[in-house]
C-alpha positions, 0 to 999 in steps of 0.5 A, a space after each residue: 494670228 490676230 493683233 491681240 495675240 501679237 501684242 502678247 509677244 508670241 514665242 516664235 521659232 525661226 527657220 531658215 533653209 539654205 538652198 545654196 543661193 548667195 547671201 544666205 543668212 546663217 544667223 537669221 539675224 534680219 528675220 529675227 529683227 523683222 520678228 521683233 519689229 512685228 511684236 514676236 519673240 524669237 526663242 530659238 533658231 534652226 537652219 538646214 541645207 537642202 538641194 531643193 524644197 520638198 513639195 509637201 513640207 518644204 523641209 521634208 518630213 524628218 526635218 519637220 519632226 525636228 522643227 516640231 520638237 524644237 518648237 515644243 522644247 522652247 515653248 514656241 507658239 508660232 513657226 516663222 520661215 525665212 523663205 516664202 512658202 506655197 499655200 500647200 506647204 503652209 497648210 501641210 506644215 500647220 497640220 504637221 506642227 499643230 501651230 501657225 506657220 508663216 513666212 517672211 512675206 507674211 511677216 513683212 505684210 504684218 509690219 506694214 499693216 502695223 506701221 501704215 498711218 496715212 490713208 494712202 499707206 493703209 490702202 496700199 497695205 490692204 491691197 497687198 494683204 488681199 493679194 497675198 490672202 487670195 493665193 492662200 485660199 487654194 485648199 489651205 483651210 478645210 472649213 472653206 471646202 464646205 458647200 453652202 446651199 438650200 432654199 433659193 440656191 440654184 444648181 445643186 448644193 450651191 457655191 462653196 464657201 471657198 468660192 464665196 470667199 474668193 469672190 469677196 476678196 476679188 471684189 475687195 481687191 477691185 475696190 481698193 485698186 480703184 481707191 488707190 488709183 484715185 490717190 495716184 491721180 492726185 499725186 500725179 497732179 501734185 507732181 505736175 504742179 511741181 514740174 511746172 514750177 521747175 522744182 528740183 525734187 530729191 527723194 531719200 531711198 535706201 535699205 530699211 534702218 539705214 537712217 533715212 528718216 533721221 537724215 530727213 529730220 536733220 536736213 529739214 528740221 522736221 519731226 518725222 518718226 525715226 527709230 532704230 528698227 526696221 520699217 520705222 516709217 512707211 508713208 512718204 513725207 515731203 518738206 521744203 529744204 532750203 539750201 542757202 544762197 548760191 551765187 546770189 540765188 536762194 533756193 528751196 527744193 522738195 525733199 521726200 522721205 520714202 519707205 525703206 527697201 529690204 531683201 526679197 521685198 514681196 512683189 505685191 508690196 512693190 505693186 501696191 506701193 507704186 504710187 508712193 515709190 513713184 516719188 523716187 522714179 520722178 525725182 530729179 536726184 536720189 539720195 541713196 542712204 547707206 548704213 556705213 556701219 553695217 558690214 553687209 552694206 554692199 548686199 543692201 545697196 544691191 537690193 536697193 538698186 534692184 528695187 529701183 530698177 523695178 519701179 523705173 528709177 534706175 536712170 535717175 541720178 544718185 548721190 550716195 550718203 554713207 550714214 551712221 559715221 558715228 557708229 563706225 569703228 575708229 579703224 574703219 572710218 574714212 580718210 576722206 569725207 567725200 569721194 566716189 563709189 562705183 556702182 554697176 561700173 558708174 562712179 557715183 559721188 559719195 558723202 560720209 555723214 552722221 545724221 545723228 551728230 550732224 557731222 558731214 552734213 554741211 558738205 552734203 548740203 553744198 553738193 545739193 545746192 550745186 546740183 540744184 543750181 545746175 538744174 535751174 532754168 537760165 531765166 529763173 533768179 529766185 526761189 521761195 526760201 521757206 524751211 518748214 
């Protein structure tokens, strides 16, 4: 489906299959939010249970017929699966349904492609999409099985169109990786320069739509894009955060806003965004932002910890920032604005704040100032005091 079709807000049927795994979303709420973020319009939702995926149609022929009927009934022009589909399953389903069939992985890639703004972000998304597309070439489209031959071609009928496309994609992946490696070296140089200045660096991490960019803007008076939607921002933004005078020492630290995490984030995206996520792995402190108003916040926190482990940031010190205090029902509001929360057997400092109203931010700033001061070399007495 091309971009112009998506801009027309395509009616879409959402499908989820419960294989008995934990945290199955019976309402397909997050998939629906992802679809809306990508410019699709969910018109109906269907969930079913299976012990294991069907090798050919993922859901079996009987359920595939039911999905097709429901899509026709609601005027859907695309079907979106919560779980990842194999290339063969996707091809078979499209033939059976007579319309495009995609999965959560493809949807996230589409959103990232729409939202990337920086040169680095666009390169990272391009690489992830190329890697995803390379797996879809295997017997998905019948037109790719045609052979191209003729005058000047050696060895019989020649190279198949599929082989040509695979080789072209392979070349594109190689070129994109080389360009990203150059960007990675540039970022590495910038990090080394910060380390030589003994800079204290803080990275904001958290589940998508936890309010990281809103908190970032509130802390540094920046104008980073923030919205109540999934993946509102993809590109890392870094600003100086002035923490005021502590024991006569004025100190600024580097604060970076990174891409949000999400359940089942495609591994291709984690690999492609390694240069950006490296900011988190190299940070002095991680501010793990949590949507305190979301009843599923424990599962979201677990997903963030999982991705942090994958990028080598599991051992970086953390402070938990339970955001959206203003959106919490009165009966669930905390008695204390600061306490500790246990994650994997470790008690981590926790602050309740509202990035929107500013409530609780003063206490958080005081804590960050103390952490930065403890990290300060003994022979260092002052730092720049800019607040960009």
